[in-house]
C-alpha positions, -999 to +999 in steps of 0.1 A: +002-279+087+038-290+078+069-270+071+079-252+039+081-273+007+111-284-011+136-274+014+172-285+012+200-280+037+218-256+015+189-234+003+171-213+030+134-220+033+113-188+027+079-181+041+060-152+025+030-138+041+007-120+014-001-127-022-005-093-036+021-078-060+049-079-034+045-117-025+039-128-060+067-109-074+090-124-049+077-158-054+084-155-092+119-139-087+128-168-062+116-194-088+134-177-117+167-178-094+163-214-090+151-212-054+122-236-050+121-239-011+093-212-006+057-211+006+034-182-003+006-178+022-025-156+016-054-151+041-080-148+012-092-176-010-074-161-040-044-139-047-046-102-052-040-085-020-057-050-017-071-056-052-088-088-040-101-073-006-114-039-021-143-043-047-163-010-045-179+005-075-155+024-097-124+009-082-095+019-106-055+023-102-043+057-100-010+047-119-012+042-157-012+005-166+021+002-184+038+012-152+015-007-129+028-042-139+059-061-134+089-050-157+094-085-165+059-093-175+044-065-196+007-069-205+001-057-240-037-057-240-047-035-211-082-023-221-075+013-207-048+036-199-056+032-161-063-003-152-096-014-133-096-039-106-107-068-125-080-065-151-054-062-123-067-093-106-067-112-139-031-101-146-019-113-111-036-147-117-020-149-152+014-142-135+010-169-108+001-195-136+028-184-161+055-188-136+043-217-118+037-204-084+006-223-076+023-255-062+039-231-036+006-211-028-016-217+001-047-197+002-071-192+031-042-192+055-036-162+076-004-156+098-012-148+135+025-147+147+060-154+138+088-159+163+126-163+156+139-194+173+175-184+182+186-221+190+173-235+158+178-204+136+144-205+121+112-186+121+083-204+135+052-190+118+017-197+134-015-195+115-048-185+128-062-220+122-036-233+147-011-245+120+028-238+120+052-235+094+092-234+097+112-211+076+147-197+076+137-165+062+103-148+068+090-123+044+058-102+054+043-088+023+010-075+037+014-039+024+004-006+040-033-006+030-047-039+042-064-032+073-097-009+072-098+021+097-129+025+115-138+058+131-145+060+169-177+078+166-202+079+196-233+059+187-219+042+156-224+007+170-261+016+176-270+027+141-301+009+130-296+011+093-270-006+069-233+003+078-202-010+059-167-001+053-158+007+015-132-020+018-159-046+027-185-034+001-220-049+005-228-059-031-260-076-022-274-044-008-293-022-031-284+015-027-314+027-051-336+051-035-316+050-002-304+081+019-268+076+023-241+092+043-206+086+031-178+093+057-145+104+043-133+119+010-101+101+003-090+080-026-116+052-022-146+075-017-136+098-047-142+067-068-173+052-054-193+083-047-197+093-085-208+057-090-236+056-062-246+093-065-272+087-095-287+058-077-295+072-042-323+094-031-298+116-010-263+116-006-244+133+024-206+135+020-189+142+052-156+157+046-130+164+074-106+183+050-106+191+013-081+174-010-063+185-041-079+168-071-062+166-106-077+153-137-075+117-147-063+113-184-080+079-187-090+065-221-095+031-237-069+016-257-082+010-293-078-025-308-052-011-332-032+004-303-032-030-284-020-048-316+008-024-320+020-031-284+020-067-291+037-065-324+062-038-313+068-043-274+094-016-275+065+011-280+050-001-247+084+000-231+088+037-243+053+044-229+063+029-195+095+050-193+077+082-202+052+077-175+081+067-150+101+099-156+069+121-154+063+107-119+098+111-110+095+148-117+064+151-097+084+138-067+103+171-070+071+190-067+066+171-033+101+174-020+129+199-030+111+219-056+076+226-043+069+256-067+067+229-095+032+222-081+020+257-088+003+246-122-016+218-106-029+242-077-039+267-104-057+241-125-076+228-096-089+263-089-099+268-125-118+234-123-135+246-092-147+278-110-159+259-140-176+230-123-188+242-091-214+272-093-217+278-056-190+301-041-196+285-007-190+250-021-159+261-038-144+275-007-150+243+011-134+223-016-101+245-016-072+231+005-053+254+028-022+230+027+004+224+001-004+200-028+007+165-018+005+169+020-024+146+018-026+120-010-035+138-043-067+126-058-071+118-094-107+122-108-128+137-136-162+131-121-160+139-083-165+177-086-194+172-112-209+147-085-207+171-058-228+196-079-257+173-082-290+183-066-292+151-044-256+156-030-247+177+000-211+183+012-211+183+050-180+200+065-190+203+101-175+176+122-197+146+133-207+147+170-226+116+171-245+086+152-281+079+162-303+050+152-312+066+119-292+098+116-257+113+116-256+145+138-229+172+136-215+195+162-237+223+150-267+201+156-275+194+119-292+161+117-290+140+085-315+112+085-301+083+066-307+046+060-272+038+050-236+048+063-206+038+041-172+043+059-146+057+033-123+061+061-093+045+047-069+022+063-046+019+094-016+026+072+007+032+103+001-002+118+026-020+098+022-060+099-006-057+123-025-078+135+005-102+133+025-107+164+062-108+156+089-117+181+127-115+173+159-121+192+153-124+230+115-127+224+113-089+217+078-078+203+082-057+170+054-036+180+071-028+213+102-018+195+084+004+173+065+021+201+097+028+217+109+046+184+076+066+180+065+047+150+076+020+127+110+022+110+133-002+093+166-002+074+156+006+037+121-001+047+132-037+047+151-051+079+147-043+115+177-049+139+170-078+163+147-096+137+172-118+117+163-130+083+131-110+082+125-087+053+095-067+048+080-056+014+062-023+013+076-015+047+083+018+065+091+049+045+088+030+012+054+045-001+053+071-027+036+103-031+040+098-069+048+069-088+043+030-089+049+011-058+056-020-081+089-002-090+097+000-052+086-037-047+108-049-076+137-031-059+131-046-026+126-081-041+162-081-057+174-072-022+156-103-006+168-127-033+203-114-030+201-119+009+187-153+004+215-163-020+241-148+006+227-171+032+229-201+010+265-192-002+279-187+032+260-213+051+252-187+076+225-192+101+212-158+100+219-121+090+208-092+111+212-055+103+233-036+126+214-013+150+237+016+144+232+012+106+194+013+110+195+043+134+217+063+109+194+054+081+163+065+097+179+096+110+188+105+075+152+096+061+136+119+088+159+148+082+152+145+045+114+145+051+116+178+069+107+205+044+088+181+023+050+186+016+044+157+039+054+177+071+035+207+060+010+204+089-021+186+074-035+155+087-027+125+067-023+087+069+014+093+060+021+104+097+017+091+132-003+112+157+030+127+169+036+138+133+065+115+124+062+105+086+065+067+087+051+058+052+067+079+026+102+077+008+118+110+007+135+109-027+135+095-061+127+058-067+158+054-089+178+064-058+159+037-037+166+012-064+205+019-064+206+016-025+187-017-026+206-033-053+221-060-030+227-060+007+259-041+018+284-064+036+291-038+062+255-032+072+248-067+085+260-090+113+264-126+100+260-154+125+275-186+111+267-222+118+297-227+141+318-195+144+292-174+162+288-137+153+306-128+122+320-093+113+297-089+084+287-103+051+312-113+027+311-095-007+294-116-033 
């Protein structure tokens, strides 16, 4: 495997790992900025990221389609208000083709490690097939929800029936007439459970803790509406901004004005009364923590599914798995043919399983362990790892809103950094350690008092309770702060002068 394509001495070579929304968006933005010296790597055989890897029944986005798309490439013919997986994949393929990204794309190539060579001022990227690429700038765009999380349950490896994770759905396996145990009641399970419940003989839904569920105002777009969006694009732009500002107001309900969540809590209680006749089942489904502490779930058919005669909600913790049964701590034995793991993702293990080494050979995972969890300046840059910029890094996830808005903010920052390296001829730029520390102190202080530190178990937090996933404020604030690299925040190392005082203003 050779080096990045199209490199020139004046333009940094960029290696991007991951062809989801982040990697594709960055590739397009580099291209439109006139930067052709980049390579986009994707471990799967096609683009799509999390939307390619997941394919379970009912898979739909929780963000309305008009906001869940690039601002520069609106799609006027979404079939529904909330886009489904196949349409999202088709949209990403369209973007790759329209903007000429395929010559830069290498599929079926997974990054194993990346090491910064200080002498040569470049990143050496090793792939799992033994190949190597060199790049001046390395951009991991692997996201936060790429690695399935498997529970460490006693006996799980001895289960004699069919076992699979929702992120690796077994489409060739017929669930009809089967006795099924589904472990977990998060964002994936709440979508596939209503799809499989009518098929199976018996469905045991194992819940560790309940979630707040809000209605999903989904509907098909009629042909006349799609024609209007095509003929009058500003109508779709207005729709996008209405959705955007509605989400920004929801952020207030999760951070500084938690009282705003009261109508949602009351609405959920009313839905429980209406759709669940059994008072004991209603009790099991009502959370005892603030709305938003865990990911808020959006569904119209989850509660009716739980009321089906062939469905049983099990809240007693699992003690062990036997050859043909799941056994709870109280000794309840649920005989099953199939176990589906709806147990989510290892969201705190940023960039894993890649091994990344920066200045002095320091391992990024070791650095983060010393800091009790992943952290980065603006979620983008880590001191001691020059010319590396993460997309969807630590503390850039949202409790409400479209991550694509955050990604586009990060992409502009990265393109500005690449341009600055090209303009100055610098060998590398490295965020100052004190700047990173100050930023992360601010983030953690602002997170105190938000719903995410209210005591529930969630994938937003490490085992010690540190919130490493979520951004503590509005997305428009994040966009302002990432508009371009601040010259005072970085140490610039030139080709002949050594360590510089900082980036020059553009």
